[in-house]
LOKOLDO-799991 format. One record per residue (C-alpha): residue number from 1; residue in one letter; x, y, z. Coordinates in steps of 0.05 Angstrom, whole numbers. Example, Ala and Ser with C-alpha at 12.3 -4.5 7.8 and 13.67 -1.06 7.14 Angstrom:
2
    nr   rest       px       py       pz
     1      A      246      -90      156
     2      S      273      -21      143
//
This chain:
441
    nr   rest       px       py       pz
     1      M        3       -3       -3
     2      F       56       53       22
     3      L       83       32      -53
     4      L       32       51      -88
     5      S       18      114      -55
     6      K       93      136      -61
     7      Y       78      113     -145
     8      F       10      167     -140
     9      L       54      218     -108
    10      I      107      222     -165
    11      L       53      220     -219
    12      I       17      276     -185
    13      F       81      308     -185
    14      F       97      306     -254
    15      I       31      327     -275
    16      I       33      388     -244
    17      Q       94      411     -276
    18      G       53      430     -335
    19      C       79      438     -405
    20      G      148      444     -393
    21      T      156      382     -359
    22      L      114      339     -419
    23      D      158      375     -467
    24      Y      211      336     -431
    25      F      187      267     -452
    26      S      167      290     -519
    27      S      195      249     -576
    28      D      222      303     -623
    29      E      290      315     -622
    30      E      329      369     -627
    31      M      402      389     -648
    32      V      443      414     -587
    33      L      512      447     -597
    34      E      556      420     -561
    35      G      590      444     -482
    36      K      562      476     -431
    37      R      500      509     -446
    38      L      485      571     -391
    39      D      429      610     -373
    40      I      395      665     -416
    41      V      403      728     -385
    42      R      355      765     -341
    43      L      317      832     -361
    44      K      333      890     -311
    45      N      302      958     -310
    46      A      310     1017     -354
    47      L      381     1047     -355
    48      I      394     1089     -292
    49      V      448     1120     -258
    50      D      471     1097     -191
    51      E      485     1138     -130
    52      D      542     1101     -101
    53      A      576     1090     -172
    54      K      566     1161     -188
    55      N      619     1175     -131
    56      T      666     1122     -148
    57      P      722     1149     -179
    58      I      746     1130     -251
    59      I      812     1103     -250
    60      L      838     1099     -324
    61      E      905     1058     -344
    62      D      966     1096     -364
    63      K      972     1130     -436
    64      F     1019     1094     -480
    65      L     1044     1113     -545
    66      N     1007     1066     -595
    67      L     1057     1040     -653
    68      S     1007      988     -693
    69      W      940      979     -693
    70      E      940      902     -727
    71      Q      864      885     -728
    72      L      793      904     -701
    73      G      791      933     -640
    74      D      878      943     -644
    75      S      893      872     -621
    76      S      870      793     -619
    77      S      826      812     -550
    78      H      796      876     -575
    79      S      819      907     -510
    80      A      838      974     -535
    81      G      878     1025     -491
    82      N      888     1096     -468
    83      F      920     1115     -524
    84      F      969     1177     -521
    85      I      957     1237     -572
    86      N      965     1314     -564
    87      S      910     1338     -517
    88      E      880     1391     -576
    89      P      899     1350     -642
    90      K      901     1392     -705
    91      F      883     1375     -777
    92      F      952     1334     -803
    93      W      923     1306     -877
    94      K      871     1283     -911
    95      E      870     1226     -976
    96      R      808     1202    -1012
    97      I      834     1130    -1031
    98      G      774     1103    -1074
    99      D      706     1091    -1088
   100      G      662     1114    -1026
   101      E      590     1077    -1011
   102      G      542     1076    -1071
   103      S      463     1046    -1071
   104      Y      493      969    -1060
   105      N      569      978    -1033
   106      K      585     1002     -956
   107      I      651     1006     -922
   108      F      651      965     -862
   109      S      728      955     -855
   110      Q      758     1000     -804
   111      P      829     1011     -829
   112      V      901      973     -797
   113      G      972     1006     -790
   114      N     1046     1005     -762
   115      E     1091     1063     -751
   116      N     1103     1080     -822
   117      S     1042     1061     -860
   118      L      967     1057     -858
   119      F      920     1001     -897
   120      V      852     1016     -916
   121      L      801      979     -965
   122      D      744     1025     -999
   123      A      675     1003    -1019
   124      E      686      961    -1081
   125      G      752      919    -1058
   126      L      821      973    -1065
   127      L      864      966    -1021
   128      V      909     1016    -1008
   129      A      973     1030     -967
   130      L      992     1099     -951
   131      N     1044     1142     -918
   132      L     1031     1151     -850
   133      E     1069     1221     -840
   134      D     1039     1252     -915
   135      G      985     1214     -933
   136      E     1015     1198    -1001
   137      V      996     1127    -1034
   138      I     1057     1077    -1026
   139      W     1023     1026    -1063
   140      E      953      994    -1083
   141      T      918      933    -1108
   142      E      840      905    -1122
   143      T      830      852    -1086
   144      I      765      835    -1119
   145      S      761      794    -1183
   146      D      736      831    -1244
   147      S      692      770    -1254
   148      E      663      789    -1189
   149      S      597      826    -1196
   150      L      597      889    -1144
   151      N      530      895    -1129
   152      S      531      875    -1060
   153      N      558      897     -996
   154      I      642      881     -991
   155      D      639      857     -923
   156      G      694      826     -886
   157      G      759      868     -874
   158      L      830      874     -856
   159      A      883      848     -812
   160      L      956      850     -794
   161      K     1020      824     -772
   162      D     1093      838     -779
   163      D     1090      832     -868
   164      N     1028      797     -873
   165      L      965      837     -884
   166      I      901      802     -888
   167      V      848      823     -929
   168      S      772      776     -936
   169      N      710      798     -966
   170      S      641      776     -987
   171      Y      663      728    -1036
   172      G      697      680    -1000
   173      D      767      701    -1010
   174      V      821      706     -952
   175      I      886      735     -987
   176      N      951      749     -958
   177      L      985      802     -988
   178      N     1060      833     -972
   179      S     1042      894     -926
   180      K     1104      932     -962
   181      N     1087      921    -1033
   182      G     1024      889    -1043
   183      E     1043      824    -1080
   184      V      998      772    -1060
   185      I     1033      713    -1027
   186      W      973      666    -1019
   187      S      902      670    -1036
   188      I      848      618    -1020
   189      N      776      617    -1035
   190      N      723      581     -988
   191      N      654      597    -1023
   192      K      633      628     -958
   193      P      625      705     -951
   194      A      664      734     -900
   195      Q      629      764     -846
   196      G      667      818     -807
   197      S      742      824     -806
   198      P      793      780     -802
   199      A      826      765     -733
   200      I      904      742     -724
   201      Y      933      702     -663
   202      E     1005      684     -664
   203      N     1010      640     -734
   204      N      940      633     -745
   205      I      879      671     -780
   206      Y      807      662     -758
   207      Q      754      685     -799
   208      M      678      684     -788
   209      T      627      668     -845
   210      I      559      695     -856
   211      H      537      616     -849
   212      N      553      617     -777
   213      E      622      585     -782
   214      I      697      604     -757
   215      F      752      584     -805
   216      V      818      581     -782
   217      Y      882      589     -831
   218      N      952      581     -820
   219      I      983      649     -839
   220      A     1050      624     -865
   221      T     1015      578     -917
   222      G      935      582     -916
   223      N      930      515     -896
   224      E      869      510     -859
   225      V      876      490     -783
   226      W      811      470     -761
   227      R      736      505     -775
   228      Y      677      505     -731
   229      T      598      508     -747
   230      A      545      544     -698
   231      S      469      538     -723
   232      F      449      574     -785
   233      V      411      637     -778
   234      S      378      666     -836
   235      A      373      745     -829
   236      I      437      773     -802
   237      S      467      846     -805
   238      N      524      869     -843
   239      G      587      892     -827
   240      G      596      849     -756
   241      T      649      841     -707
   242      S      711      790     -709
   243      P      729      728     -656
   244      A      767      750     -594
   245      I      832      708     -575
   246      N      878      691     -518
   247      E      927      636     -514
   248      K      877      587     -494
   249      V      807      602     -518
   250      V      773      634     -583
   251      I      708      672     -569
   252      F      663      659     -626
   253      P      606      712     -623
   254      S      546      680     -657
   255      N      503      702     -706
   256      T      444      669     -662
   257      G      463      709     -603
   258      E      507      660     -566
   259      L      577      673     -548
   260      I      618      607     -559
   261      S      678      591     -524
   262      L      726      550     -562
   263      N      788      507     -545
   264      K      845      549     -589
   265      S      880      487     -613
   266      T      823      442     -631
   267      G      758      482     -633
   268      A      723      442     -587
   269      V      665      470     -549
   270      I      681      494     -477
   271      W      620      536     -461
   272      N      563      578     -497
   273      T      524      628     -464
   274      N      457      660     -492
   275      L      454      737     -498
   276      V      393      739     -533
   277      I      318      762     -505
   278      E      262      721     -529
   279      G      210      756     -559
   280      V      249      824     -562
   281      I      254      855     -636
   282      S      315      877     -650
   283      G      292      910     -727
   284      A      242      889     -781
   285      L      282      814     -782
   286      E      289      802     -711
   287      L      367      803     -710
   288      T      402      770     -665
   289      D      477      782     -685
   290      I      534      795     -626
   291      D      561      860     -666
   292      S      590      895     -604
   293      G      647      860     -580
   294      P      675      803     -552
   295      V      724      837     -518
   296      M      771      803     -463
   297      H      795      849     -408
   298      N      831      801     -351
   299      D      778      756     -321
   300      L      717      779     -364
   301      I      682      783     -430
   302      F      644      838     -450
   303      A      594      830     -508
   304      S      522      855     -535
   305      S      474      820     -580
   306      M      430      866     -632
   307      S      372      848     -594
   308      G      398      892     -538
   309      V      429      854     -476
   310      F      499      884     -462
   311      A      538      838     -412
   312      A      602      816     -372
   313      I      613      751     -373
   314      D      668      701     -337
   315      L      721      678     -383
   316      L      733      614     -355
   317      S      658      592     -334
   318      G      615      635     -386
   319      A      572      648     -333
   320      I      544      722     -331
   321      I      571      767     -284
   322      W      523      825     -289
   323      D      476      850     -347
   324      V      442      921     -371
   325      I      383      929     -430
   326      I      431      970     -483
   327      K      421      957     -555
   328      T      489      974     -594
   329      S      535      953     -645
   330      N      590      992     -625
   331      T      650      950     -590
   332      P      658      981     -515
   333      I      721     1006     -488
   334      I      743      972     -419
   335      N      794     1012     -389
   336      G      813     1006     -313
   337      N      753     1002     -270
   338      S      702     1026     -322
   339      V      655     1007     -380
   340      F      650     1062     -438
   341      I      598     1037     -488
   342      L      558     1074     -545
   343      S      483     1049     -555
   344      D      458     1044     -625
   345      D      407     1105     -607
   346      G      463     1150     -582
   347      K      464     1145     -507
   348      L      536     1147     -483
   349      I      543     1106     -414
   350      N      601     1096     -363
   351      L      589     1028     -323
   352      V      629     1008     -260
   353      R      672      951     -295
   354      N      653      893     -232
   355      S      580      913     -219
   356      G      550      941     -287
   357      K      529     1003     -237
   358      I      516     1067     -286
   359      R      560     1130     -268
   360      W      540     1164     -323
   361      I      502     1174     -384
   362      N      504     1228     -439
   363      N      444     1223     -493
   364      L      483     1247     -556
   365      R      417     1254     -590
   366      N      405     1325     -569
   367      I      469     1352     -609
   368      V      473     1301     -662
   369      D      419     1308     -718
   370      S      397     1242     -747
   371      E      359     1228     -807
   372      S      327     1164     -782
   373      D      312     1133     -716
   374      N      330     1064     -737
   375      E      401     1074     -753
   376      K      464     1078     -714
   377      I      476     1152     -706
   378      C      548     1153     -679
   379      S      604     1102     -682
   380      G      659     1088     -621
   381      P      680     1109     -573
   382      L      757     1104     -571
   383      L      802     1127     -508
   384      A      852     1174     -524
   385      S      897     1216     -472
   386      D      843     1205     -426
   387      V      790     1226     -477
   388      L      731     1195     -511
   389      W      734     1203     -593
   390      I      662     1194     -625
   391      V      648     1201     -709
   392      C      574     1216     -719
   393      N      531     1206     -781
   394      D      524     1280     -786
   395      K      597     1291     -798
   396      K      611     1308     -727
   397      V      660     1282     -679
   398      L      660     1297     -612
   399      K      713     1300     -554
   400      I      681     1279     -492
   401      S      703     1266     -421
   402      S      715     1216     -392
   403      V      703     1231     -318
   404      D      626     1255     -320
   405      G      613     1251     -398
   406      S      605     1326     -414
   407      V      625     1346     -481
   408      K      695     1385     -482
   409      D      695     1395     -564
   410      I      659     1394     -634
   411      F      686     1402     -695
   412      T      663     1369     -759
   413      I      690     1327     -816
   414      R      683     1328     -886
   415      S      638     1265     -894
   416      P      605     1222     -835
   417      S      629     1162     -816
   418      R      603     1090     -783
   419      I      675     1068     -774
   420      A      702     1079     -702
   421      P      763     1122     -701
   422      I      831     1093     -692
   423      V      907     1117     -664
   424      L      969     1100     -697
   425      K     1032     1132     -661
   426      D     1005     1204     -645
   427      T      956     1204     -703
   428      L      885     1204     -696
   429      I      854     1172     -758
   430      F      788     1175     -781
   431      Y      757     1140     -848
   432      T      698     1163     -877
   433      N      640     1140     -915
   434      E      665     1171     -972
   435      A      727     1134     -969
   436      E      768     1194     -942
   437      V      813     1185     -888
   438      I      820     1245     -840
   439      T      883     1255     -797
   440      Y      892     1297     -735
   441      R      963     1298     -694
//
């Protein structure tokens, strides 16, 4: 009798669990991603300045002279530093390098360079090397075959290591050129259009594709080392980011909104964390890409999905330490005890690194002219000489205090830009939608 009662109670327990429990016994099978799957992010309230955080002093890392900008976000960790420039930089030189944006083609690729040269890709695949001191053209070469149609966005981008200049594009090409003269060292085509710029760590190139894959190639030979394929997503945004890499792991920003940690040597999944808010519409097609970050900074990763979640994630476990609701495709700056992030609707926000509490907010829409509520109105920030630099769609460049978010100066450049500015040596560099490089020193 006791045994029957026990089984009856167990049966009642399963019944009252509802549909979620009944689904457990469903015969339908789903493909499950390998690795440790962690909890989805938690919804939080609107962005509000925290009084305790407001009174916490901002501590920045020391300024340094940056002699190379090798890939998106400066390095394989995407953790850009506090770069040294003149506190009041003046116009230095400008040079238009090719074709600007048109009806079909957009400019997505951030320039790269070293202490002598700057490398820039125009809207139709022309790659140009410029002298950093005067803007004179050193060499130029076409990276798109004449047989290819140029009626699609030239996604992909640039990365640099020593004399190896890597370019990828929407036609599946990954090309290694000699940075000194533009001659091709090797070229491969994987028939997979690139998404975002290539990343480089040690002797390998890491390139994502629009099919939610990551290919890894040996930089010397172009031979494939390994590849990883995540779930397919039909709608993605142009541009995108690139993987973040350190000595042990590759952090892959999946188009599904999952951040996936992969073993650097084998591509095996270590963990995956979901940064999507279910039911939140990020645009007409409900985009879920991770286009902000990932940024590795000490023991944390910082990233945001297009559905509107910005999170700090534990590097070892993938556990979410804190998260806030910010929709952005701009990569954040993490420096000292601060996170600086610019939302797509123009809110510049400073958060305490370890807690995610907000110190200050500046709504830049009040000073930037925007033609549409749906477009990203500004790009950046860049931290240089303790100041934040932002470039906007109305041609304004904003110089903003890192201490309180106040605008210190505004000037205009010749055309809009969606590319975050970079620093090489003591030169502040902007790259515009008209394929014009504009420098200040």
